[in-house]
C-alpha positions, -999 to 999 in steps of 0.1 A, spaced: -449 158 -163 -416 176 -164 -412 213 -154 -382 217 -178 -390 242 -205 -386 232 -241 -372 253 -269 -384 256 -305 -370 249 -332 -360 215 -315 -398 209 -312 -425 212 -338 -462 221 -332 -483 192 -344 -517 199 -327 -536 213 -298 -554 200 -268 -592 202 -270 -619 194 -244 -616 168 -217 -628 133 -227 -645 115 -198 -636 118 -161 -602 101 -159 -581 129 -173 -582 120 -210 -582 148 -235 -593 153 -271 -565 162 -294 -568 182 -326 -539 171 -348 -524 192 -376 -515 161 -397 -534 141 -422 -534 109 -401 -555 111 -369 -531 87 -351 -498 105 -361 -492 119 -326 -495 84 -311 -461 76 -325 -444 99 -300 -438 87 -264 -433 123 -252 -452 155 -260 -446 190 -250 -477 211 -241 -478 248 -238 -481 282 -256 -458 308 -270 -426 288 -267 -432 277 -231 -438 240 -231 -437 213 -205 -430 176 -211 -458 149 -208 -455 112 -214 -482 97 -236 -497 69 -215 -525 57 -238 -545 68 -269 -574 58 -291 -594 71 -321 -628 81 -308 -656 98 -327 -634 107 -356 -606 122 -335 -577 113 -313 -581 111 -275 -551 106 -252 -542 99 -216 -511 118 -204 -489 110 -174 -499 130 -143 -533 140 -157 -558 119 -138 -590 137 -136 -613 160 -157 -603 192 -139 -566 186 -148 -576 178 -184 -596 210 -186 -565 230 -175 -547 217 -206 -574 229 -230 -561 251 -258 -524 242 -253 -503 234 -283 -489 199 -287 -452 198 -298 -430 168 -306 -392 165 -311 -382 177 -346 -356 150 -349 -383 123 -345 -404 135 -374 -405 116 -407 -382 130 -434 -399 154 -459 -399 153 -496 -385 181 -517 -417 203 -518 -430 193 -484 -429 213 -451 -443 213 -416 -467 241 -406 -443 253 -379 -417 260 -407 -441 286 -421 -445 307 -390 -425 339 -394 -423 337 -432 -431 368 -453 -463 367 -473 -465 386 -506 -492 388 -532 -488 384 -569 -482 421 -573 -452 418 -550 -470 437 -522 -461 427 -486 -491 414 -467 -472 407 -435 -457 376 -418 -473 343 -408 -482 344 -371 -498 310 -370 -519 285 -390 -555 276 -381 -573 244 -390 -609 254 -397 -623 220 -407 -628 232 -443 -592 241 -450 -561 255 -432 -559 293 -428 -528 315 -426 -530 342 -399 -509 370 -414 -500 400 -393 -487 434 -404 -486 457 -374 -522 461 -362 -536 445 -394 -544 408 -393 -554 389 -424 -569 354 -425 -558 339 -458 -570 304 -470 -541 281 -473 -555 263 -504 -551 265 -542 -557 287 -561 -551 313 -533 -518 297 -523 -494 302 -553 -460 292 -539 -440 284 -507 -403 292 -510 -389 279 -477 -353 288 -485 -362 324 -491 -388 326 -463 -415 338 -487 -451 326 -493 -468 340 -525 -506 342 -526 -533 355 -548 -547 380 -523 -552 417 -524 -542 443 -498 -578 454 -495 -593 419 -489 
């Protein structure tokens, strides 16, 4: 583990740490990618919250019970693994695979403006949640928080260059 803080956008959020797995410091990892083993391709992860991340070397990993479990350097028992629970997993942006023309990473959507088909501003994306059924945009406008399914037909268009996501969603939903 390294105490040096990491800065986004050099790093991309690709998952989060779940519950401990066993007694030797292994953790369950909820990945935000299609392939369960995608995070295993990175020798180093950053773990943290709200832009404050610390580096951890990936020591070992396996697919277990339909999910990824991992051993990280310096995490050797269950109590240390429990301490990591809920932390985001980030990887170096420059090590990510190249994207196609209409592809994006979830972290690229955070901070984008969300508008409905009537052109009304719903707020900005604070984060994305993986619910199991489908991803959900957490859209905030002042004290108002909206949870908007990130699936068709609700999702109409993502315009990365303009920083706008268009959805079929009303102000009063």
